[in-house]
C-alpha positions as CSV (number, residue, x, y, z in Angstrom):
1,X,74.3,-22.3,-97.3
2,X,75.1,-25.5,-95.4
3,X,73.3,-25.9,-92.1
4,X,75.5,-25.7,-89.0
5,X,75.7,-29.2,-87.5
6,X,76.4,-27.8,-84.0
7,X,73.2,-25.7,-83.8
8,X,71.0,-28.6,-82.6
9,X,73.5,-29.5,-79.9
10,X,73.9,-25.9,-78.8
11,X,70.1,-25.5,-78.6
12,X,69.8,-28.7,-76.5
13,X,72.6,-27.5,-74.1
14,X,70.9,-24.2,-73.8
15,X,67.5,-25.7,-72.9
16,X,69.2,-28.1,-70.4
17,X,71.0,-25.2,-68.7
18,X,67.7,-23.2,-68.5
19,X,66.0,-26.1,-66.9
20,X,68.7,-26.5,-64.2
21,X,68.5,-22.8,-63.5
22,X,64.8,-22.8,-63.0
23,X,64.9,-25.9,-60.8
24,X,67.5,-24.3,-58.5
25,X,65.4,-21.2,-58.2
26,X,62.4,-23.3,-57.2
27,X,64.4,-25.2,-54.6
28,X,65.7,-21.9,-53.1
29,X,62.2,-20.7,-52.8
30,X,61.0,-23.8,-51.0
31,X,63.5,-23.8,-48.2
32,X,62.2,-20.5,-46.7
33,X,61.5,-21.4,-43.0
34,X,59.2,-18.6,-42.2
35,X,57.5,-15.6,-43.9
36,X,59.6,-12.4,-44.2
37,X,57.4,-10.7,-41.5
38,X,57.9,-13.6,-39.0
39,X,60.3,-14.0,-36.1
40,X,61.5,-17.4,-34.9
41,X,61.8,-17.8,-31.1
42,X,63.6,-20.8,-29.6
43,X,62.7,-21.7,-26.0
44,X,64.2,-24.5,-23.8
45,X,61.9,-25.8,-21.0
46,X,62.3,-28.4,-18.3
47,X,59.6,-29.9,-16.0
48,X,59.4,-32.8,-13.5
49,X,56.9,-35.3,-12.4
50,X,57.2,-37.4,-9.2
51,X,55.6,-40.6,-7.9
52,X,56.1,-42.9,-4.9
53,X,58.0,-45.9,-6.4
54,X,56.2,-49.2,-6.5
55,X,59.0,-51.6,-7.4
56,X,62.3,-52.4,-5.6
57,X,65.3,-54.2,-7.0
58,X,68.1,-55.7,-5.0
59,X,70.8,-58.4,-5.2
60,X,71.3,-61.1,-2.6
61,X,73.4,-64.2,-2.3
62,X,75.6,-66.6,-0.4
63,X,79.4,-66.6,0.2
64,X,81.0,-69.8,1.6
65,X,84.5,-70.8,2.3
66,X,86.2,-74.2,2.6
67,X,89.7,-75.7,2.5
68,X,89.2,-77.1,-1.0
69,X,87.3,-75.8,-4.1
70,X,84.8,-78.7,-4.1
71,X,83.9,-78.2,-0.5
72,X,83.3,-74.5,-1.0
73,X,81.0,-75.1,-4.0
74,X,79.1,-77.8,-2.2
75,X,78.5,-75.7,0.9
76,X,77.4,-72.8,-1.3
77,X,75.0,-75.0,-3.3
78,X,73.3,-76.3,-0.1
79,X,72.9,-72.8,1.3
80,X,71.8,-71.3,-2.0
81,X,69.1,-74.1,-2.4
82,X,67.7,-73.1,1.0
83,X,67.8,-69.4,0.0
84,X,66.1,-70.0,-3.3
85,X,63.2,-71.9,-1.5
86,X,62.9,-68.9,0.9
87,X,62.7,-66.5,-2.1
88,X,59.9,-68.6,-3.6
89,X,58.1,-68.8,-0.3
90,X,58.2,-65.0,-0.1
91,X,56.0,-64.9,-3.2
92,X,58.6,-63.5,-5.6
93,X,57.8,-64.8,-9.1
94,X,60.3,-66.8,-11.1
95,X,60.4,-64.0,-13.8
96,X,61.6,-61.6,-11.0
97,X,64.6,-63.8,-10.0
98,X,67.8,-63.9,-12.1
99,X,71.2,-65.3,-11.4
100,X,73.8,-62.5,-11.8
101,X,77.0,-64.2,-10.9
102,X,78.7,-67.4,-9.7
103,X,82.3,-67.2,-8.5
104,X,84.9,-69.5,-7.1
105,X,88.3,-68.1,-6.1
106,X,91.3,-69.2,-4.1
107,X,92.2,-67.5,-0.8
108,X,95.9,-66.6,-0.3
109,X,98.2,-66.1,2.6
110,X,101.0,-63.6,2.0
111,X,104.2,-63.5,3.9
112,X,107.4,-61.5,3.5
113,X,109.9,-63.0,1.1
114,X,107.7,-65.9,0.3
115,X,105.4,-66.8,-2.6
116,X,101.6,-66.6,-1.9
117,X,100.2,-69.7,-0.5
118,X,96.6,-71.0,-1.1
119,X,94.8,-71.4,2.2
120,X,91.4,-72.2,1.0
121,X,88.6,-71.3,-1.5
122,X,85.7,-69.0,-1.5
123,X,82.5,-69.6,-3.5
124,X,79.7,-67.0,-4.1
125,X,76.3,-67.1,-5.8
126,X,74.3,-63.9,-6.4
127,X,70.8,-63.3,-7.7
128,X,68.9,-60.2,-8.6
129,X,65.4,-59.9,-7.2
130,X,62.5,-57.6,-8.1
131,X,59.9,-57.0,-5.3
132,X,56.6,-55.6,-6.6
133,X,54.9,-55.2,-3.2
134,X,56.9,-52.6,-1.2
135,X,54.8,-53.2,1.9
136,X,56.5,-56.6,2.2
137,X,60.0,-55.6,1.3
138,X,61.3,-55.4,4.9
139,X,60.0,-58.9,5.8
140,X,61.4,-60.2,2.5
141,X,64.9,-58.9,3.4
142,X,64.6,-60.5,6.9
143,X,63.5,-63.8,5.4
144,X,66.6,-63.8,3.1
145,X,69.0,-63.4,6.0
146,X,67.2,-65.9,8.1
147,X,67.6,-68.5,5.3
148,X,71.3,-68.2,4.5
149,X,71.8,-64.9,2.6
150,X,75.0,-63.3,3.9
151,X,75.2,-60.5,1.3
152,X,72.5,-58.0,0.3
153,X,73.0,-54.9,-2.0
154,X,70.3,-52.3,-2.5
155,X,67.4,-51.8,-2.8
156,X,66.9,-49.3,-5.6
157,X,63.4,-48.1,-6.3
158,X,61.6,-47.8,-9.6
159,X,58.2,-46.6,-11.0
160,X,56.5,-49.5,-12.8
161,X,54.6,-47.3,-15.3
162,X,57.4,-44.8,-15.9
163,X,56.0,-43.8,-19.3
164,X,52.9,-42.2,-17.8
165,X,55.1,-40.1,-15.5
166,X,57.4,-39.1,-18.3
167,X,54.4,-38.0,-20.4
168,X,53.2,-35.9,-17.5
169,X,56.6,-34.1,-17.4
170,X,56.6,-33.6,-21.2
171,X,53.1,-32.0,-21.1
172,X,54.2,-29.7,-18.2
173,X,57.4,-28.7,-20.1
174,X,55.4,-27.9,-23.3
175,X,53.0,-25.8,-21.3
176,X,55.9,-23.9,-19.8
177,X,57.4,-23.3,-23.2
178,X,54.1,-22.0,-24.5
179,X,53.7,-19.6,-21.6
180,X,57.2,-18.2,-22.1
181,X,56.5,-17.7,-25.8
182,X,53.3,-15.8,-25.0
183,X,55.3,-13.6,-22.6
184,X,57.9,-12.8,-25.2
185,X,55.3,-12.2,-27.9
186,X,53.2,-9.8,-25.7
187,X,56.4,-7.9,-24.7
188,X,57.2,-7.3,-28.4
189,X,53.6,-6.5,-29.4
190,X,53.4,-9.7,-31.4
191,X,51.5,-12.9,-31.3
192,X,52.4,-16.6,-31.4
193,X,51.5,-17.9,-34.8
194,X,52.5,-21.5,-34.6
195,X,55.1,-24.1,-33.3
196,X,57.7,-24.7,-35.9
197,X,59.5,-27.6,-34.2
198,X,59.9,-29.6,-31.0
199,X,62.9,-31.5,-29.9
200,X,63.3,-33.6,-26.8
201,X,66.3,-34.1,-24.5
202,X,66.9,-37.1,-22.2
203,X,65.0,-37.4,-18.9
204,X,66.6,-38.7,-15.7
205,X,65.6,-40.0,-12.3
206,X,66.7,-38.3,-9.1
207,X,68.8,-40.4,-6.7
208,X,66.7,-43.0,-5.0
209,X,66.9,-43.6,-1.3
210,X,68.6,-46.7,-0.1
211,X,67.5,-49.1,2.6
212,X,67.2,-47.5,6.1
213,X,69.3,-49.3,8.7
214,X,68.8,-49.0,12.4
215,X,68.5,-51.1,15.5
216,X,65.2,-53.0,15.7
217,X,63.3,-55.3,17.9
218,X,63.6,-59.0,17.1
219,X,60.0,-59.2,15.9
220,X,60.2,-56.1,13.7
221,X,61.0,-56.2,10.0
222,X,63.7,-54.2,8.4
223,X,62.4,-50.6,8.0
224,X,62.2,-49.3,4.4
225,X,61.9,-45.7,3.2
226,X,61.0,-45.6,-0.6
227,X,60.7,-41.9,-0.8
228,X,59.8,-40.5,-4.2
229,X,61.3,-41.0,-7.7
230,X,61.3,-38.0,-10.0
231,X,61.5,-38.0,-13.8
232,X,62.1,-35.0,-16.0
233,X,61.5,-33.9,-19.5
234,X,63.7,-31.4,-21.4
235,X,62.2,-29.8,-24.5
236,X,63.5,-27.3,-27.1
237,X,60.5,-25.6,-28.9
238,X,60.8,-23.2,-31.8
239,X,57.8,-20.8,-32.2
240,X,57.0,-18.4,-35.0
241,X,56.0,-14.9,-33.9
242,X,54.2,-12.3,-36.1
243,X,52.1,-9.2,-36.0
């Protein structure tokens, strides 16, 4: 009787199919997220942490006008040189001063039934400043105006070590989630076995107070109200409950 040449091939296919079947079964077993007697509980928690801000950022600069473009730029450069010296004299470090925009644009006169006519030019130079001593912020603003600044925007307030404040909010949010998990577990006659996963949402800062403006005596500096800056943490925590 002649041997069947297909038998070795059929045997190999059979073994291969058996291996695939066993592997799939093993993989299905490994993806089980929790024991059959466990219950998964998902809790969202949010907590905040606040600090008095210790850094202020603002923009300031000079706007000048002249009949011709060259005159507007020259006048602006002279006034801006004086302002830059005042910024340095106020103790603001070079790393905390950054030019944010230089602009030169024509000024037009509009009349009915006539094309626009250039009447002059306006030049502007703006810098962003970071003031790290808020006790001196009011006097810094006054010094800017006294030395040629005719535009000021801000300030906005920041926390220098924001990471530590965010971590405080994270810890509070996690504690809140754990307390809620214990509450649910006790109500169900169960216990919290473990944390299965933690995911974090984005934190945010509450609106920051702007510069307070009011009439003041000539020898008084501009009043500033930094208030508080608040950062938050949003967590989604999955717990495993069991008997």
